[in-house]
N, C-alpha and C positions, 0 to 999 in steps of 0.2 A: 219407533225405535226406541229400545231399551238403554234406561243409564245406569250406571252405578253409583251411589254417590257412598265414598269412602273417608271413614275419620280415621288418620294413620295413626303412628306411636304408639300403640297397644301390643303389647306382649303376649303371644298366642302360647295354648299348652295342652297336651292332650292326645288321642288317637286318633289318626284317621284312615280308613282304608282306600287305596286306590282302584278308580273305577277299570272295567274291563277296558283292555287296547282300541282304541278306535282302529289305528291303522292296520292293527290283525282284521278287525272286525269287518270292515270294508271289503278287504279278500274272502273270509269263510264266508259271509252274507251271498256274494255272489257265485259262490263255489255251490251253491246248493240247487241250481240251475244245471248241474250237470247229469241230476238224475232224477226219476220220478218217484222215488222213495224219500221217504220222510228224514227227514235232518232235525237232529235236537244241539241247539245250541247256548250253554250256559255261560253267564258273565257277560252280557250282552250291554255297554255305556247306555246309558237313556240319555242321548245327546242328538243336536239338529242332523248334522251329517248323517248319525247310522241310521236313525230314523227315517228319513226321507229315502235310504235307500231301501231299507224294509217295503217302505208305501210301494218305491217302485217295482220292486220284488212281486207286490201283492197285486199291482195294477197290470203285470204281466202275465198274471194267470197263476201264481202259485198262492197254497192255501197257506198263509200265517195264522198261527195260534199263539197267542203270549200266554204260556205256563204260568207264568211269575212275574216279579217286576226286571229281572233281568234275563230270562229265561225263554226260548221261545222254537215251535216247531214248525217248521215249512215244509213244504209238499208240493214242488214243481212238476205235478204229474199233468198238469193239461193248459201249459205254457200259449198263449197266446198272441203269436208272432205280429200278426193285424194291428197290436197294441202300439206297434213300435213306428207304424203309419199315422200315429194321431198328431194334434197339435200339445196335447198333454203329455205325452210323453218326449216331445219338442222342449217340452216346457223344463220337466222335471228331470232331464239328462243333463242339458244345459248348465241348470243352477249347480248339480252336483258332480265334479271332476272325478268320485271316486265310481260312477257309472262306467268309465270308460273300460271298468275288470268285465261287465257281464258278455264283454264281445268272445274271448274265449271260450268261456261255457258254451255260450248260444252256437258259434260257430263249433265246436266241437261235437254237440249234440244234436244240432240241426241243419247244420250246413250253411247258414245264414244268419245276416244281421244288419243293421245300420244303425248309426251314433251321429248325434251331431257334434259339434266340438263342443267338448265339456267346459263347464266353468272351476270355480274354486277361488282359493287364496289370490291377492293381486299381491306377489311376493315376487316377482318378474317371472321371465320366460320358462314355461314348463312344458319342452317339446315333447311328442309322442311319438318320436320316429323309432324307439325303442318297439315300442308295443308293436308299430304296425310294420316295421322289417323284420321284427321275428317271427308273427303269423304268416306274413308274407313267404319268408323260408319254409312253412310247414306245408303251404299251398295255396294259400287266401288270396283274394285277388279283390285289391284296394278301389274303387270310381269315388271320388268325390262331384258333387255335385255344387257347380257354387251357385245355382239360384235357393236351393233350399237351405245352405251348408250343411248336409249330411251326407256322412262318408256312407257309402254302400257298400258291403263287403261278401264275399262269394267264397265259401269255406268247407264246398261237398266233397273235396278231395283230399284233405288233410293227409301228409306224408310224414314220417318223422325222419328228422334229418340232423346236421350239426349246425350248430350256429356258434360264433362268439359275436357276445352282446356287443356291441360297441360303447354303453355305459351299465355299472350294475344298478338298472332301475327297479325300487323295490317291486312298483305296480305293472311295470313291464315283463318283470320274471314272475309274476303271478299269473299277470294274462297268459303269455306263453305257455305256462307251466298247464295253466286248464285246460287250453285247446291242446294240448300234447299227450294229456292223458287218455283220451280217444282216439287220438292218432294213428292210424298204421304203422308197424315200424318202430324204429325205437328213436328218441329224440335226445340229442344231446346239447346241454345248454351250458357254454364257458362262459365265465366274467358273470354269472348268475350272483343276483344279490343272495345275501345268507342270511339276513336278520333273521332274529330268532320268530318274528312271524312269518316270513316265507317258509320257516322249519315247522312253524305249529300247520301251517296251510297243508305243508307236504305230508305230515303225518296224521292232517283229517282226511289228506286225500285217498292214502295208503290205506287208512281204517274203511275207506271205500270201497275198496279193489285195488284202486291203482299200483303200480310197480315203478316207484320211485327209489333212487339210491342217489349217495351222494348227500345225504341231507345233513345241513349243517357247513356244506363245504362251498366255493364257487364253480364246483362243478356238477351237475345234475345229470342224470341219465335216466330218460323214462321211455320203458316199456309200454306202447299204445294197448290197451284191454277193450275188449268191445261193449262195454258197458258198465256202470258203478252204482253202488248199492247205499242204503242209507246207513247213517252212523250216528253217532252222538260225540258230540268236541265241550270241551271246557276250554276258555279263552283263557291268553295271560293278563296282569295287568298292567296295565300302562305306564311303560318307563317313560314316557316324558311327563306324564302328571308324577310321577314319583321323583323325579330331578327336580318338577317344579316346586313341589313341597319343600324338598331339601335348601334351594335357593331361598326359600319363604322364609322356613325357619333363620337360616342364616342373617338374612338381612332386617328380620323384626328382631333378632335377639332372643328367640322362642325355642322352648321346648318341647318337641314334638315327636308321637311315636310312628311311624307309617307300619302299618299291618299286613302282613302278608305280601311281601313285596317281590315275589319269586327273585330273591338277590342274585342266584345264578344265571339268571338272562339279564341282567344289566351290563354286563359287559365291561368297560371302562367309565362307565356314568359315575360310579363312585370314588373311584381314583380322581377324575376328573375334578371336582367339587374337592377333594382333599387337596391334589392343588394347589385348591385357592383359600388353604388353609381352615376350613369346615371339618370341626370333629364330626365322624361318623362310625357311629358304634352295630356292627350287625348282629343282631340278637334272632338265633334261629333263622326263620324267613323273614323275621323282623328289622327295620334300620330306625334306632334312636341319635335323633341330634339334639342333644344337652346345648341346654342354655348358654349361648357365646355372644359375649358382648364384644370381642374382636377378634379378628381374623386377615392373615398374613397372605399375600401372594408368594408364592415360589418364586424363584427364578431357576435357568438353567444352569448345568453346571459350573460352566464358562461365566455365570453371573451376569447374561444378556436377560434381558424382557420376557417373562415367559409371554409364549405365542399359545391360544389354544384354537384349533381350527377342525371343522367338521370332514369327514371321510367315509366311504362308506365301512359300513360293518367288515369287520368289529371296530373301527375306527368311532369316533365322536360323532354321534348324530346330529344331524344339523338343527333338528328342531329345540333342539334345547341351549344352540347358541345365544339365543334372544335371554332366555332364563340367566347362562352365566354371565353376559354383559349386564344384565340388571344388579344382578349379587356383586360385581367388581365396583360397583359404584362406590359401595361403603367399605371394600376390604381397607389393606395397608399395601400400596404395593403399585403397581404399575403392569399391564397385561394388554397383548396384541390380539382382539377377536379376530379372524379369518373367516369369512364367510364363504367358501368358495362356489358353492350351490347354486345361490339365487342373488341377482345383483340388485333386488331391493328391499331385504327383509330388513337391512340394519338401518333402513331411513325415519323407524321411529324415536331413533336416538336425538332427536331434538325436541321431542319431548321432555326425556328423558334433564338435558342439558336447560329446556326453562325447568324444571325442578331444581337448578342446583349443580347436577352433575358434575364431572369434569369428564368430555369424552371428546376427543377431536376423528371425527370421520373422514379418513384419510380417500377412500374412495366408496365405491358401491359396495365393495367387497371386505374393507377392513377398517376397523373403529380401532384407537387406543385411548383405556380407560385408566384415566388416573384415580384411582380407589383416596376417596375422603377421609379413610379411617375413622368415622365417627365424629370427627369435630366439627361437622357442618351436617346438620339434618337435612335430606330431601324438603321442599314445600312443595304445599299441595297444589294441584293448579286443575283447570279442566283440560279435556284429552280426548281423542278417538281411538277407538281401537281399529287399526287397519287389517291385522291379520290375527288367527286363533293365537299364535307364539307369542307376537308382540302384544297382544292382548292381554295376555296372562302378565309378561314381563312388566306391562304397566301397572297393572293391579296390584306386584309385589312393591311397587316400587311408592304405589298409595299406601300402602296397610304401612310402609317402613318410615313412611314422610311427617313432617310436622304440619298441623293442621285437616281442611279439606278437602277431598280431590272430589271430581266426578269423571267417569270415563263412559263418551257417547259410545252408540255402535257395539254394545256388550252382545250382540245377538251373535257375534265373530267368537268370541269366547265360548259362548255357550253350546257352538259347534262342536268343541273339542273336551268341554269339561262339564262332568253334569253336576246340575246342582251348586255349581261352586259357590256361590253366595252363602247357602244355609250352611255347607259344609264348612266352609272358617269361621261362620258366626260361633257355629258348636263348638269352636276350638277359643272362640274369645274376641275374633273380627268384630268392627264395626263397619258391616258393610249394608246398604240398603237399595234394592232396586226400586227406581226410579219408573 
């Protein structure tokens, strides 16, 4: 198990380029299974979760060719469905939650699939009902074997239909969408997720020959086609990493330029950090955060305490609430953080409290942060990363703290942020991997 040793209190300066979007990559890479023709994807992040999925796709029989540091060519001409019966597949798929999204493509193209209960972050219950109910409405039949822990799915007669999703699940929408593109007839998905990453998936599928309309809305219409061809696709920069860098700059009083940030695709993210008093300058497609020693949280118009909550797109993404929370610890003012979607994502605040932050954990979903206004710096401690986003929030806290911190289990951070220690050290951070 690797650890980071961080010497805090250093201001950073310079330019940083965000990696390709992790959440887009997991969908896009699964989509290569929909066609026997070559698919080339650019701006793929070199992170553990994505690399594991690429390995899984290769083990299923797809030809995987690395063209450059962030570009791959996939050719799923000879998919080996028998691999799904192996212990190796069970181990790989269980360890990676994103593996659930191979279901849609495999059912669409081959009419059958099997999958164990997927793993992933320990951030609370993350149900798969939306995936399964949507695929069932298309005609897939699920059978669960309690002895081996596998779901066996027959999708030999997928038929387009109307469906209203019980929640606007991003991965659920992606999975159903990929199954529907090759189903017979027309599928209508209402209450579909409409995140930029879903829009990217739709655009890629259309470039492969799919017929999807309503892109960018929560009402998608898919006319099934006989087959899909190859394509070339470039992924967006990771909005979660961009938000993390904004919070990092504020917490450490640093001057950072985030290059090629695809600003138009960030939605409400810059506005939320602006409500925290953080100065942000948009320069073309770059984001400049000037050195700012103090920042003050806004209140609502009636003077009541600011609340920042997650919501389906175009609301604020839940993946950045951990970053907002840690950034608020040194702001002037008070904010209520309301994590609606996951009941265990705020439990890392006990480590911030140990560092000197003033936080009241109201319940598993809500925390009130009373900003220290730089009067007292956080202090370095030893802690453990519980999940990807909390791990980076703790890293930001450590970089702003007085003294030395050690973060254990940084493999969790590596799952979502490529070479984060090297890239931040290039800006002046003092991070050593143990």
